[in-house]
BAMIBA-889358 format. One record per residue: residue number from 1; residue in one letter; chain; z, y, x of N, C-alpha, C in turn. Coordinates in nm, 4 decimals. Layout:
% residues N
NUM	a	A	Z	Y	X	Z	Y	X	Z	Y	X;
...
END
This chain:
% residues 160
1	x	A	5.4328	3.2030	-18.1748	5.4477	3.0532	-18.2265	5.4199	2.9786	-18.3603;
2	x	A	5.5189	3.1050	-18.4461	5.5165	3.0357	-18.6168	5.3249	3.0331	-18.6513;
3	x	A	5.2642	3.1487	-18.5774	5.1336	3.1391	-18.6401	5.0303	3.0686	-18.5970;
4	x	A	5.0179	3.0015	-18.4477	5.0105	2.8199	-18.4685	5.0917	2.7132	-18.4849;
5	x	A	5.1536	2.7802	-18.5448	5.2421	2.5998	-18.5736	5.1171	2.6223	-18.7048;
6	x	A	5.1508	2.7137	-18.8020	5.1203	2.7368	-18.9589	4.9811	2.7023	-18.9337;
7	x	A	4.8978	2.7493	-18.7970	4.7046	2.7074	-18.7887	4.7039	2.6039	-18.7703;
8	x	A	4.8051	2.4814	-18.6882	4.7365	2.3663	-18.6173	4.8086	2.3038	-18.6607;
9	x	A	4.9324	2.2698	-18.7202	5.0038	2.1301	-18.7536	4.9357	2.0503	-18.7760;
10	x	A	4.8490	2.0485	-18.9111	4.7711	1.9502	-18.9253	4.6412	1.9538	-18.8157;
11	x	A	4.6052	1.9994	-18.7944	4.4616	1.9832	-18.7860	4.5494	1.8875	-18.5883;
12	x	A	4.7049	1.9614	-18.5191	4.6834	1.8155	-18.4121	4.7661	1.6472	-18.4690;
13	x	A	4.8138	1.6866	-18.5694	4.8792	1.5436	-18.6451	4.7548	1.4313	-18.6600;
14	x	A	4.6339	1.5479	-18.7675	4.5465	1.4873	-18.7853	4.4723	1.4384	-18.7060;
15	x	A	4.4393	1.4941	-18.6376	4.3605	1.4485	-18.4649	4.4961	1.2950	-18.4003;
16	x	A	4.5593	1.3567	-18.3484	4.7053	1.1817	-18.2734	4.6314	1.0776	-18.4006;
17	x	A	4.6686	1.1218	-18.5301	4.6521	0.9909	-18.5870	4.5196	0.9208	-18.5980;
18	x	A	4.3925	1.0453	-18.6116	4.2578	0.9682	-18.5559	4.2544	0.8582	-18.4478;
19	x	A	4.3097	0.9332	-18.3542	4.3178	0.8480	-18.2291	4.3188	0.7690	-18.2247;
20	x	A	4.4898	0.6717	-18.2947	4.5692	0.6000	-18.2943	4.4343	0.5213	-18.3687;
21	x	A	4.4010	0.5642	-18.4954	4.3030	0.4928	-18.5020	4.2495	0.3940	-18.4956;
22	x	A	4.1279	0.5419	-18.3819	4.0395	0.4549	-18.3099	4.1107	0.3393	-18.1372;
23	x	A	4.1694	0.4183	-18.1233	4.2613	0.3197	-18.0308	4.2324	0.1532	-18.0435;
24	x	A	4.3677	0.1893	-18.1835	4.4399	0.0852	-18.2219	4.2665	-0.0211	-18.2858;
25	x	A	4.1926	-0.0264	-18.3418	4.0694	-0.0354	-18.3588	3.9278	-0.0820	-18.2439;
26	x	A	3.9558	-0.0067	-18.1432	3.9151	-0.0305	-18.0123	3.9082	-0.1212	-17.9443;
27	x	A	4.1096	-0.0899	-17.9512	4.1253	-0.2835	-17.8605	4.1777	-0.3670	-17.9315;
28	x	A	4.1632	-0.3731	-18.0893	4.1848	-0.5126	-18.1276	4.0418	-0.5510	-18.1324;
29	x	A	3.9903	-0.4410	-18.1036	3.7863	-0.5346	-18.0706	3.7880	-0.6064	-17.9554;
30	x	A	3.8195	-0.5127	-17.8274	3.8062	-0.5971	-17.6828	3.8966	-0.6303	-17.6968;
31	x	A	4.0364	-0.6944	-17.7398	4.1142	-0.8417	-17.7436	4.0238	-0.8963	-17.7811;
32	x	A	3.9990	-0.9210	-17.9116	3.9334	-1.0183	-17.9748	3.7753	-1.0915	-17.9016;
33	x	A	3.6941	-0.9977	-17.8802	3.5965	-1.0279	-17.8110	3.5618	-1.1087	-17.6513;
34	x	A	3.6794	-1.0226	-17.5917	3.6847	-1.0113	-17.4531	3.7808	-1.1000	-17.4078;
35	x	A	3.8651	-1.1227	-17.4589	4.0091	-1.1870	-17.4532	4.0508	-1.2687	-17.5047;
36	x	A	3.9707	-1.3581	-17.6543	3.9939	-1.4310	-17.7903	4.0896	-1.4411	-17.7480;
37	x	A	4.2137	-1.3039	-17.8248	4.3232	-1.3032	-17.8357	4.3478	-1.2339	-17.9706;
38	x	A	4.4732	-1.1111	-17.9787	4.4714	-0.9927	-18.1103	4.6176	-1.0152	-18.1047;
39	x	A	4.6026	-0.8126	-18.1252	4.7206	-0.7409	-18.1008	4.8088	-0.7618	-18.3377;
40	x	A	4.8663	-0.8160	-18.2901	4.9769	-0.8469	-18.4376	5.0357	-0.6859	-18.5291;
41	x	A	5.0168	-0.5881	-18.3779	5.0324	-0.4447	-18.4606	4.9141	-0.3674	-18.4544;
42	x	A	4.7991	-0.3532	-18.4242	4.7108	-0.2955	-18.4347	4.6616	-0.2722	-18.5017;
43	x	A	4.6328	-0.3576	-18.6070	4.5689	-0.3699	-18.7893	4.6793	-0.2687	-18.8163;
44	x	A	4.7496	-0.2382	-18.8292	4.8747	-0.2523	-18.9131	4.9208	-0.0635	-18.8115;
45	x	A	4.8580	-0.0680	-18.7425	4.8416	0.0760	-18.6552	4.7943	0.1472	-18.7069;
46	x	A	4.6130	0.0839	-18.7225	4.5255	0.1394	-18.7500	4.5348	0.1901	-18.9501;
47	x	A	4.6361	0.1117	-18.9530	4.6003	0.1321	-19.1426	4.6665	0.2724	-19.1538;
48	x	A	4.8111	0.3319	-19.0989	4.8958	0.3913	-19.1111	4.8716	0.5063	-19.1231;
49	x	A	4.7879	0.4757	-18.9247	4.7253	0.6103	-18.8863	4.5899	0.6798	-19.0253;
50	x	A	4.5546	0.5917	-19.0179	4.4307	0.6099	-19.1163	4.5392	0.7171	-19.2930;
51	x	A	4.6213	0.6502	-19.3185	4.6796	0.6781	-19.4352	4.7287	0.8209	-19.4009;
52	x	A	4.7838	0.8194	-19.2138	4.8938	0.9505	-19.2558	4.7814	1.0447	-19.2486;
53	x	A	4.5977	1.0164	-19.1476	4.5301	1.1609	-19.1482	4.4254	1.2074	-19.2785;
54	x	A	4.4258	1.0699	-19.3853	4.4016	1.1204	-19.4499	4.5243	1.1852	-19.5737;
55	x	A	4.6133	1.1684	-19.5327	4.6888	1.2732	-19.5764	4.7283	1.4432	-19.5468;
56	x	A	4.7376	1.4374	-19.4474	4.7293	1.5514	-19.3619	4.5835	1.6032	-19.3608;
57	x	A	4.4729	1.5845	-19.4212	4.3600	1.5889	-19.4066	4.3488	1.7124	-19.5399;
58	x	A	4.3711	1.6666	-19.6515	4.4187	1.6634	-19.7117	4.5076	1.8428	-19.7619;
59	x	A	4.6000	1.8056	-19.6631	4.7392	1.9123	-19.6733	4.5944	2.0901	-19.5947;
60	x	A	4.5678	2.0224	-19.4784	4.4699	2.0824	-19.4538	4.3733	2.1265	-19.5075;
61	x	A	4.2594	2.0734	-19.6078	4.2008	2.1015	-19.6966	4.2997	2.2116	-19.8324;
62	x	A	4.3551	2.1922	-19.8556	4.4924	2.3012	-19.9193	4.4719	2.4131	-19.8651;
63	x	A	4.5442	2.3810	-19.7620	4.5395	2.5380	-19.6657	4.3987	2.6439	-19.6304;
64	x	A	4.3365	2.5468	-19.6187	4.1641	2.6292	-19.5826	4.1067	2.6524	-19.7278;
65	x	A	4.1873	2.6228	-19.8351	4.0985	2.6048	-19.9865	4.0092	2.5346	-19.9692;
66	x	A	3.9678	2.4362	-19.8875	3.8486	2.3470	-19.8983	3.8195	2.2596	-19.9208;
67	x	A	3.9012	2.2135	-20.0555	3.8411	2.1099	-20.1230	3.7309	2.1506	-20.2299;
68	x	A	3.6944	2.0374	-20.3100	3.5813	2.0136	-20.3836	3.5816	2.1422	-20.4148;
69	x	A	3.5428	2.2203	-20.5402	3.5103	2.2531	-20.6328	3.3721	2.3554	-20.6553;
70	x	A	3.4000	2.3783	-20.8115	3.2620	2.3661	-20.8692	3.2764	2.5825	-20.9246;
71	x	A	3.2864	2.5920	-20.8335	3.2661	2.7571	-20.8436	3.0852	2.7565	-20.9140;
72	x	A	3.0143	2.6865	-20.9243	2.9003	2.8052	-20.9643	2.8944	2.8355	-21.1178;
73	x	A	2.9957	2.7799	-21.1906	3.0531	2.8514	-21.3093	3.1536	2.8906	-21.3527;
74	x	A	3.2070	2.8898	-21.2602	3.3233	3.0145	-21.2174	3.2442	3.1856	-21.1802;
75	x	A	3.1386	3.1462	-21.0706	3.1053	3.2778	-21.0482	3.0438	3.3711	-21.0959;
76	x	A	3.0315	3.2697	-21.2622	2.8749	3.3812	-21.3248	3.0023	3.4344	-21.4192;
77	x	A	3.1047	3.3583	-21.4418	3.2562	3.4185	-21.5491	3.2277	3.5531	-21.4807;
78	x	A	3.3205	3.6925	-21.6152	3.4246	3.7946	-21.5567	3.5367	3.7086	-21.5183;
79	x	A	3.5751	3.8794	-21.4241	3.6516	3.8724	-21.3024	3.7917	3.8192	-21.3815;
80	x	A	3.8295	3.8409	-21.5077	3.9587	3.8139	-21.5268	3.9154	3.6705	-21.5773;
81	x	A	3.8141	3.5981	-21.6286	3.7826	3.4407	-21.6355	3.8165	3.3864	-21.4907;
82	x	A	3.7082	3.3989	-21.3882	3.7552	3.3746	-21.3511	3.8948	3.3312	-21.2362;
83	x	A	3.9691	3.4726	-21.2460	4.0302	3.4042	-21.1660	4.1503	3.3205	-21.2688;
84	x	A	4.1372	3.2951	-21.3784	4.2274	3.2296	-21.4764	4.1856	3.0602	-21.4744;
85	x	A	4.0403	3.0653	-21.4295	3.9975	2.9615	-21.3983	4.0626	2.8635	-21.2943;
86	x	A	4.0480	2.9675	-21.1900	4.0589	2.8791	-21.0508	4.2675	2.9038	-21.0549;
87	x	A	4.3233	2.9749	-21.1139	4.4672	2.9805	-21.1194	4.5562	2.8547	-21.2137;
88	x	A	4.4708	2.8493	-21.3568	4.4775	2.7253	-21.4185	4.4819	2.5900	-21.3342;
89	x	A	4.3599	2.5734	-21.2688	4.2652	2.3944	-21.2230	4.3972	2.4306	-21.0639;
90	x	A	4.4141	2.5423	-21.0039	4.5206	2.5578	-20.8909	4.6576	2.4898	-20.9904;
91	x	A	4.7087	2.4870	-21.1078	4.8344	2.5013	-21.2133	4.8268	2.3813	-21.2159;
92	x	A	4.7137	2.3118	-21.2289	4.7196	2.1626	-21.2616	4.6699	2.0348	-21.1708;
93	x	A	4.6949	2.1172	-21.1066	4.6458	2.0382	-20.9295	4.8029	2.0626	-20.9183;
94	x	A	4.8585	2.1408	-20.9068	5.0231	2.1337	-20.8334	5.1309	2.0859	-20.9369;
95	x	A	5.0405	2.0689	-21.1148	5.1517	1.9383	-21.1147	5.1831	1.8443	-21.0978;
96	x	A	5.0037	1.8042	-21.0577	4.9841	1.6075	-21.0172	5.0496	1.6544	-20.8962;
97	x	A	5.0656	1.7994	-20.7936	5.1287	1.7135	-20.6564	5.3145	1.7175	-20.7314;
98	x	A	5.3419	1.7803	-20.8036	5.4910	1.8029	-20.8205	5.4834	1.5589	-20.8341;
99	x	A	5.4491	1.5892	-20.9436	5.4599	1.4114	-20.9814	5.4431	1.3294	-20.9119;
100	x	A	5.3155	1.3883	-20.8247	5.3121	1.2799	-20.6288	5.4375	1.2387	-20.5951;
101	x	A	5.4652	1.3526	-20.6034	5.6032	1.3951	-20.5565	5.7213	1.3182	-20.6443;
102	x	A	5.6909	1.2969	-20.6935	5.8299	1.2649	-20.8007	5.8050	1.0862	-20.8015;
103	x	A	5.6590	1.0400	-20.8354	5.6580	0.9014	-20.7951	5.7150	0.8289	-20.6742;
104	x	A	5.6371	0.9333	-20.5978	5.6250	0.8368	-20.5005	5.7843	0.8827	-20.4141;
105	x	A	5.8543	0.9506	-20.4364	6.0280	0.9071	-20.4232	6.0879	0.8525	-20.4315;
106	x	A	6.0679	0.8683	-20.5569	6.1199	0.7087	-20.6207	6.0971	0.5563	-20.5965;
107	x	A	5.9553	0.5456	-20.5419	5.9383	0.4527	-20.5038	5.9679	0.4410	-20.3755;
108	x	A	6.0012	0.5039	-20.2767	6.0706	0.5009	-20.1574	6.2014	0.4870	-20.1364;
109	x	A	6.2824	0.5233	-20.2926	6.4044	0.5057	-20.3358	6.4674	0.3470	-20.3390;
110	x	A	6.3457	0.2807	-20.4408	6.3266	0.1488	-20.4234	6.3440	0.1050	-20.2921;
111	x	A	6.2482	0.1614	-20.2341	6.2663	0.0325	-20.0575	6.3851	0.0512	-20.0182;
112	x	A	6.4862	0.1422	-20.0260	6.6159	0.0825	-19.9822	6.6731	0.0139	-20.0267;
113	x	A	6.6372	-0.0420	-20.1232	6.7126	-0.1407	-20.2210	6.6885	-0.2233	-20.1578;
114	x	A	6.5787	-0.2507	-20.0941	6.5353	-0.4342	-20.0119	6.5224	-0.3900	-19.8644;
115	x	A	6.4799	-0.5339	-19.8284	6.4288	-0.4986	-19.7357	6.3085	-0.5268	-19.6483;
116	x	A	6.2335	-0.5282	-19.6426	6.1034	-0.5371	-19.6257	6.0177	-0.4696	-19.4920;
117	x	A	6.0579	-0.4784	-19.4064	5.9556	-0.4764	-19.2828	5.7783	-0.5504	-19.2413;
118	x	A	5.7722	-0.4507	-19.2041	5.5862	-0.5169	-19.1798	5.5793	-0.5551	-19.0488;
119	x	A	5.4847	-0.6665	-19.1646	5.4821	-0.8173	-19.0624	5.4398	-0.8064	-18.9059;
120	x	A	5.3416	-0.6677	-18.8320	5.2925	-0.6827	-18.7277	5.3881	-0.5595	-18.6737;
121	x	A	5.4588	-0.4707	-18.6743	5.4990	-0.4215	-18.6176	5.6326	-0.4068	-18.6600;
122	x	A	5.7652	-0.4597	-18.7010	5.8248	-0.5550	-18.7363	5.9778	-0.3800	-18.7785;
123	x	A	5.8847	-0.3033	-18.8587	5.9772	-0.1805	-18.8996	5.9875	-0.1897	-19.0218;
124	x	A	6.0875	-0.1648	-19.0611	6.0660	-0.1417	-19.1996	5.9955	-0.0352	-19.3145;
125	x	A	5.9761	-0.0930	-19.4086	5.8459	-0.0773	-19.4440	5.9201	0.1171	-19.5388;
126	x	A	6.0779	0.1374	-19.5326	6.0889	0.2554	-19.6836	6.0232	0.4078	-19.5208;
127	x	A	6.1169	0.3598	-19.4003	6.0124	0.4636	-19.3227	5.9611	0.5447	-19.3076;
128	x	A	5.8488	0.4339	-19.3091	5.6643	0.4696	-19.3123	5.5964	0.5563	-19.4419;
129	x	A	5.6584	0.4239	-19.5502	5.6679	0.5316	-19.7100	5.7456	0.6753	-19.7165;
130	x	A	5.7970	0.6702	-19.6583	5.8665	0.8258	-19.6516	5.8337	0.9633	-19.6441;
131	x	A	5.7908	0.9142	-19.5263	5.6498	1.0427	-19.5018	5.5426	1.0746	-19.6427;
132	x	A	5.4908	1.0085	-19.7635	5.3954	1.0056	-19.8182	5.4590	1.1464	-19.8823;
133	x	A	5.6236	1.1422	-19.9598	5.6682	1.2008	-20.0688	5.6224	1.3154	-19.9857;
134	x	A	5.6799	1.3699	-19.8159	5.7101	1.4479	-19.7221	5.5472	1.5420	-19.7380;
135	x	A	5.4427	1.4308	-19.6951	5.3219	1.5733	-19.7089	5.2566	1.5641	-19.8619;
136	x	A	5.3130	1.5354	-19.9168	5.2852	1.5976	-20.0567	5.3685	1.7320	-20.0630;
137	x	A	5.4985	1.7151	-20.0445	5.5649	1.8255	-20.0648	5.4711	1.9597	-19.9687;
138	x	A	5.3813	1.9384	-19.8651	5.3613	1.9755	-19.7288	5.2673	2.0870	-19.8484;
139	x	A	5.1465	1.9737	-19.9750	5.0522	2.0428	-19.9756	5.1080	2.1276	-20.0876;
140	x	A	5.2458	2.1247	-20.1553	5.2592	2.2495	-20.2582	5.2835	2.3589	-20.1542;
141	x	A	5.3483	2.3316	-20.0355	5.3684	2.4621	-19.9805	5.2586	2.5961	-19.9168;
142	x	A	5.1534	2.4552	-19.9175	5.0761	2.4820	-19.8977	4.9822	2.5906	-20.0333;
143	x	A	5.0164	2.5703	-20.1442	4.9351	2.5446	-20.2422	5.0533	2.7215	-20.2961;
144	x	A	5.1318	2.7132	-20.2698	5.2120	2.8360	-20.2779	5.2224	2.9180	-20.1639;
145	x	A	5.1557	2.8598	-20.0531	5.0954	2.9996	-19.9152	4.9900	3.0227	-19.9401;
146	x	A	4.8967	2.9809	-19.9963	4.7634	3.0806	-20.0838	4.7895	3.2038	-20.1948;
147	x	A	4.8707	3.1346	-20.2828	4.8757	3.2616	-20.3701	4.9527	3.3871	-20.3354;
148	x	A	5.0761	3.3117	-20.2060	5.1253	3.4406	-20.1231	5.0521	3.5252	-20.0439;
149	x	A	4.9718	3.4524	-20.0078	4.9216	3.5104	-19.9190	4.7250	3.6725	-19.9993;
150	x	A	4.6914	3.5821	-20.1255	4.6393	3.6103	-20.1790	4.6936	3.7644	-20.2954;
151	x	A	4.8316	3.7148	-20.2993	4.9108	3.8300	-20.3117	4.9161	3.9407	-20.2189;
152	x	A	4.9886	3.9557	-20.1151	4.9881	4.0338	-20.0017	4.8367	4.0899	-20.0022;
153	x	A	4.7948	4.0384	-20.0294	4.6841	4.1156	-20.0266	4.5706	4.1968	-20.1585;
154	x	A	4.6745	4.2295	-20.1995	4.6767	4.2508	-20.3252	4.5980	4.2256	-20.4387;
155	x	A	4.5951	4.0759	-20.4677	4.4817	3.9847	-20.5578	4.3453	4.0093	-20.5367;
156	x	A	4.2808	4.0781	-20.3716	4.1569	4.0599	-20.3791	4.1292	3.9251	-20.4026;
157	x	A	3.9261	3.9312	-20.4422	3.9062	3.8385	-20.4730	3.9088	3.7356	-20.5451;
158	x	A	3.9259	3.6175	-20.5145	3.9618	3.5323	-20.5825	4.1479	3.4325	-20.5453;
159	x	A	4.1842	3.3742	-20.5857	4.3202	3.2940	-20.4890	4.1978	3.1845	-20.4107;
160	x	A	4.0080	3.1890	-20.3247	4.0178	3.1264	-20.2652	4.0688	3.0489	-20.0804;
END
């Protein structure tokens, strides 16, 4: 059960949020062109669904090591330099993700001092924004998971 959760967590949620985006946009198009009306909440739902899908997709790419990398130059270096370059790049990336966790958490905490309801859905913006630091934290977990697995495999190859 845990292995399936580990493997498919991001895919299932990403698919769900992309279905929300497609459904919201399709419904809005039908409402506007067929019934000459609109749903106030459909655009917000599509925007938030897309935001969540993007962050989940980035986390999924982290888990699968599918982010864009320039490996042509790295593959021509000696093994020690290859590992050093990949680890240095990942540590810089990890630092950036931790920085983003701090910044998005600070922003979310500011939203708890004010009342800001979304115009279409009527929910507090803080509840929506709270997911962004959580998704960055999930990305940190996935980065650490890649290195844990690399260590488990006795550092064979690169942490890719």
